[in-house]
FIROTOR-90567 format. One record per residue (C-alpha): residue in one letter; x, y, z. Coordinates in nm, 3 decimals. Example, Ala and Ser with C-alpha at 12.3 -4.5 7.8 and 13.67 -1.06 7.14 Angstrom:
// residues 2
<a,<1.230,-0.450,0.780>>
<s,<1.367,-0.106,0.714>>
// end
This chain:
// residues 249
<m,<0.798,-0.240,1.937>>
<s,<0.478,-0.326,1.734>>
<v,<0.184,-0.146,1.662>>
<t,<-0.152,-0.282,1.849>>
<a,<-0.563,-0.217,1.851>>
<s,<-0.505,-0.034,2.187>>
<m,<-0.167,0.140,2.087>>
<g,<-0.284,0.271,1.715>>
<v,<-0.100,0.483,1.415>>
<v,<0.115,0.870,1.491>>
<t,<0.036,1.001,1.140>>
<p,<0.317,1.195,1.035>>
<e,<0.211,1.525,1.184>>
<a,<0.215,1.402,1.466>>
<v,<-0.181,1.234,1.564>>
<v,<-0.249,0.948,1.736>>
<l,<-0.521,0.722,1.482>>
<e,<-0.677,0.485,1.685>>
<f,<-0.752,0.246,1.362>>
<r,<-0.932,-0.041,1.268>>
<a,<-0.780,-0.325,1.047>>
<a,<-0.962,-0.353,0.740>>
<g,<-1.224,-0.657,0.743>>
<l,<-1.238,-0.926,0.495>>
<a,<-1.485,-0.831,0.218>>
<t,<-1.361,-0.437,0.218>>
<r,<-1.027,-0.530,0.112>>
<t,<-1.172,-0.815,-0.157>>
<l,<-1.386,-0.546,-0.285>>
<a,<-1.077,-0.303,-0.355>>
<k,<-0.831,-0.544,-0.480>>
<v,<-1.133,-0.621,-0.760>>
<i,<-1.120,-0.233,-0.820>>
<d,<-0.744,-0.221,-0.880>>
<l,<-0.764,-0.542,-1.113>>
<a,<-1.045,-0.462,-1.304>>
<m,<-0.868,-0.099,-1.287>>
<q,<-0.494,-0.343,-1.418>>
<a,<-0.646,-0.553,-1.678>>
<v,<-0.830,-0.238,-1.868>>
<v,<-0.463,-0.068,-1.870>>
<l,<-0.303,-0.372,-1.926>>
<g,<-0.592,-0.490,-2.254>>
<i,<-0.487,-0.115,-2.407>>
<l,<-0.089,-0.171,-2.379>>
<l,<-0.160,-0.510,-2.549>>
<v,<-0.317,-0.372,-2.831>>
<v,<-0.072,-0.091,-2.885>>
<v,<0.213,-0.418,-2.912>>
<g,<-0.005,-0.590,-3.145>>
<l,<-0.045,-0.232,-3.367>>
<t,<0.318,-0.195,-3.347>>
<a,<0.542,-0.497,-3.296>>
<a,<0.305,-0.738,-3.502>>
<a,<0.574,-0.766,-3.758>>
<s,<0.820,-0.886,-3.511>>
<p,<0.738,-1.198,-3.318>>
<t,<1.006,-1.203,-3.071>>
<a,<0.955,-0.811,-3.015>>
<a,<0.597,-0.870,-2.955>>
<t,<0.670,-1.161,-2.710>>
<i,<0.901,-0.921,-2.521>>
<a,<0.684,-0.637,-2.538>>
<v,<0.409,-0.866,-2.373>>
<a,<0.632,-0.976,-2.134>>
<v,<0.705,-0.640,-2.042>>
<s,<0.368,-0.504,-1.962>>
<v,<0.261,-0.772,-1.805>>
<f,<0.556,-0.730,-1.540>>
<v,<0.496,-0.359,-1.542>>
<v,<0.105,-0.359,-1.465>>
<v,<0.093,-0.681,-1.246>>
<l,<0.369,-0.594,-1.024>>
<f,<0.548,-0.290,-1.106>>
<l,<0.268,-0.012,-1.135>>
<p,<0.054,-0.095,-0.820>>
<a,<0.417,-0.121,-0.594>>
<l,<0.518,0.238,-0.736>>
<v,<0.134,0.364,-0.676>>
<e,<0.078,0.239,-0.317>>
<t,<0.426,0.365,-0.222>>
<l,<0.413,0.748,-0.363>>
<w,<0.047,0.744,-0.273>>
<n,<0.140,0.676,0.084>>
<g,<-0.028,0.300,0.106>>
<r,<-0.324,0.366,-0.126>>
<t,<-0.436,0.251,-0.489>>
<p,<-0.727,0.330,-0.613>>
<g,<-0.939,0.053,-0.511>>
<k,<-0.792,0.135,-0.158>>
<a,<-0.874,0.472,-0.203>>
<i,<-1.229,0.414,-0.275>>
<l,<-1.294,0.179,0.022>>
<g,<-1.070,0.457,0.272>>
<l,<-0.803,0.175,0.297>>
<r,<-0.451,0.223,0.332>>
<v,<-0.148,-0.043,0.412>>
<v,<0.064,0.090,0.672>>
<t,<0.317,-0.075,0.845>>
<v,<0.319,-0.258,1.183>>
<e,<0.522,0.003,1.362>>
<g,<0.283,0.267,1.215>>
<g,<0.471,0.407,0.977>>
<p,<0.422,0.433,0.601>>
<i,<0.523,0.200,0.353>>
<s,<0.824,0.148,0.117>>
<f,<0.865,0.068,-0.253>>
<r,<1.028,-0.273,-0.078>>
<h,<0.714,-0.333,0.119>>
<a,<0.468,-0.225,-0.176>>
<a,<0.698,-0.473,-0.400>>
<l,<0.694,-0.791,-0.128>>
<r,<0.337,-0.758,-0.116>>
<g,<0.292,-0.786,-0.484>>
<l,<0.525,-1.033,-0.567>>
<l,<0.331,-1.291,-0.341>>
<q,<-0.011,-1.181,-0.443>>
<v,<0.059,-1.321,-0.739>>
<i,<0.082,-1.681,-0.574>>
<e,<-0.166,-1.580,-0.307>>
<l,<-0.426,-1.457,-0.493>>
<p,<-0.466,-1.795,-0.784>>
<l,<-0.459,-2.081,-0.497>>
<g,<-0.651,-1.889,-0.318>>
<a,<-0.480,-1.869,0.057>>
<a,<-0.484,-1.540,0.048>>
<v,<-0.849,-1.564,0.249>>
<f,<-0.801,-1.820,0.473>>
<i,<-0.431,-1.691,0.587>>
<a,<-0.601,-1.319,0.613>>
<l,<-0.896,-1.528,0.803>>
<a,<-0.672,-1.693,1.087>>
<n,<-0.564,-1.360,1.210>>
<p,<-0.702,-1.026,1.435>>
<r,<-0.521,-0.814,1.122>>
<s,<-0.658,-1.015,0.803>>
<q,<-0.295,-0.974,0.737>>
<r,<-0.234,-1.218,0.424>>
<l,<0.091,-1.372,0.363>>
<g,<0.242,-1.072,0.136>>
<d,<0.162,-0.898,0.434>>
<l,<0.329,-1.050,0.706>>
<a,<0.607,-1.107,0.494>>
<a,<0.666,-0.717,0.426>>
<g,<0.571,-0.652,0.825>>
<t,<0.231,-0.454,0.697>>
<f,<-0.138,-0.460,0.735>>
<v,<-0.448,-0.282,0.598>>
<i,<-0.634,-0.045,0.781>>
<s,<-0.941,0.118,0.771>>
<e,<-0.955,0.526,0.720>>
<r,<-1.365,0.569,0.763>>
<a,<-1.361,0.369,1.077>>
<a,<-1.075,0.540,1.225>>
<s,<-1.171,0.867,1.141>>
<s,<-1.423,0.931,1.437>>
<l,<-1.135,0.834,1.656>>
<t,<-0.914,1.068,1.579>>
<v,<-0.687,1.225,1.885>>
<p,<-0.479,1.439,1.895>>
<t,<-0.201,1.340,2.154>>
<l,<0.012,1.714,2.194>>
<f,<0.334,1.727,2.435>>
<s,<0.337,2.037,2.601>>
<p,<0.711,2.190,2.710>>
<p,<0.746,2.068,3.100>>
<p,<0.738,2.430,3.321>>
<g,<1.055,2.614,3.313>>
<l,<1.199,2.390,2.931>>
<e,<0.996,2.658,2.738>>
<v,<1.278,2.796,2.645>>
<y,<1.489,2.494,2.593>>
<c,<1.233,2.319,2.398>>
<a,<1.206,2.600,2.149>>
<q,<1.601,2.574,2.130>>
<l,<1.589,2.185,2.089>>
<d,<1.697,2.094,1.725>>
<v,<1.488,1.788,1.657>>
<s,<1.613,1.710,1.291>>
<r,<1.753,1.407,1.301>>
<v,<1.471,1.239,1.521>>
<d,<1.267,0.977,1.270>>
<s,<0.924,0.926,1.285>>
<e,<0.998,0.562,1.469>>
<q,<1.226,0.693,1.758>>
<f,<0.910,0.988,1.856>>
<l,<0.701,0.668,1.799>>
<l,<0.847,0.481,2.058>>
<a,<0.872,0.807,2.299>>
<r,<0.577,0.884,2.218>>
<n,<0.402,0.547,2.300>>
<f,<0.643,0.543,2.643>>
<l,<0.516,0.845,2.748>>
<l,<0.179,0.716,2.702>>
<r,<0.184,0.447,2.904>>
<v,<0.445,0.553,3.197>>
<h,<0.212,0.465,3.437>>
<e,<0.181,0.101,3.354>>
<l,<0.567,0.008,3.415>>
<d,<0.669,-0.034,3.739>>
<g,<0.961,0.209,3.864>>
<a,<1.257,0.045,3.803>>
<a,<1.133,-0.025,3.388>>
<r,<1.018,0.293,3.411>>
<y,<1.366,0.426,3.485>>
<d,<1.548,0.179,3.266>>
<l,<1.301,0.223,2.960>>
<a,<1.326,0.621,2.973>>
<t,<1.716,0.636,3.001>>
<r,<1.764,0.427,2.720>>
<l,<1.550,0.647,2.497>>
<a,<1.701,0.952,2.682>>
<d,<2.023,0.842,2.589>>
<a,<1.939,0.756,2.260>>
<l,<1.789,1.029,2.190>>
<v,<2.037,1.245,2.281>>
<a,<2.297,1.149,2.057>>
<r,<2.057,1.326,1.798>>
<c,<1.906,1.594,1.904>>
<a,<2.115,1.914,2.054>>
<p,<2.119,2.137,2.270>>
<p,<2.190,1.828,2.536>>
<p,<1.903,1.841,2.795>>
<p,<2.018,2.075,3.152>>
<p,<2.133,1.962,3.469>>
<m,<1.888,1.746,3.671>>
<v,<1.641,1.708,3.407>>
<s,<1.499,1.321,3.390>>
<a,<1.477,1.107,3.162>>
<e,<1.101,1.168,3.152>>
<y,<1.087,1.534,3.146>>
<y,<1.348,1.506,2.849>>
<l,<1.140,1.306,2.607>>
<i,<0.812,1.508,2.700>>
<c,<1.117,1.769,2.576>>
<v,<1.164,1.595,2.278>>
<c,<0.841,1.521,2.193>>
<a,<0.710,1.821,2.223>>
<a,<1.001,2.035,1.999>>
<y,<0.935,1.695,1.743>>
<q,<0.531,1.792,1.689>>
<v,<0.615,2.204,1.651>>
<r,<0.903,2.110,1.347>>
<h,<0.653,1.875,1.219>>
<w,<0.307,2.025,1.272>>
<g,<0.309,2.374,1.386>>
<a,<0.287,2.568,1.694>>
<g,<-0.001,2.742,1.570>>
<r,<-0.197,2.421,1.515>>
// end
């Protein structure tokens, strides 16, 4: 299931964040900041290499190649992964990279974005590709399945979506172990419950049953007899929020 402008993004705290895709101008400025910082770091490394490996041209060449690889490809991908989709430029301008499912990116996503960026930026292809789609995704984003959101634009649209245990199932929800439920499964269940009235009867029942069956295999104890699939999904979402967010909030 992909995220659309009407769907929003779910944060790790199980909050629905109605996002706005970052504009091309803001992304460009963030990239300029990042490139300037990379140039400074690379310049310092090259000076160090020149001072330490000047006596050996072969060693100097290898050191320069390694420095360029680390600064241009490895370090930005590592920072973007550890900083949850942000780089210094993105952090300054309130941007963040997320997957199209609304989840945090992995090192694989960041590395693929960075690798294709080496081809896109010199050719200017990133601008034309970003202008051709509503999320301003460049080729690296399309290949990695990511896009950049503007957190500052979205901050005023953050709306908590809280799931309460269905009446009579409060004790069951308190006992429900959802430790094996991941964020993607929660996202699917949450999106279904928020849009359940948009489905016709047969599709609603079928989708609820399939989602519930997948979660029953990961949760314990199983639902009480006669509990519908939709009610079970509400129980799982309520328990998931308590586990990852805390009942007091």
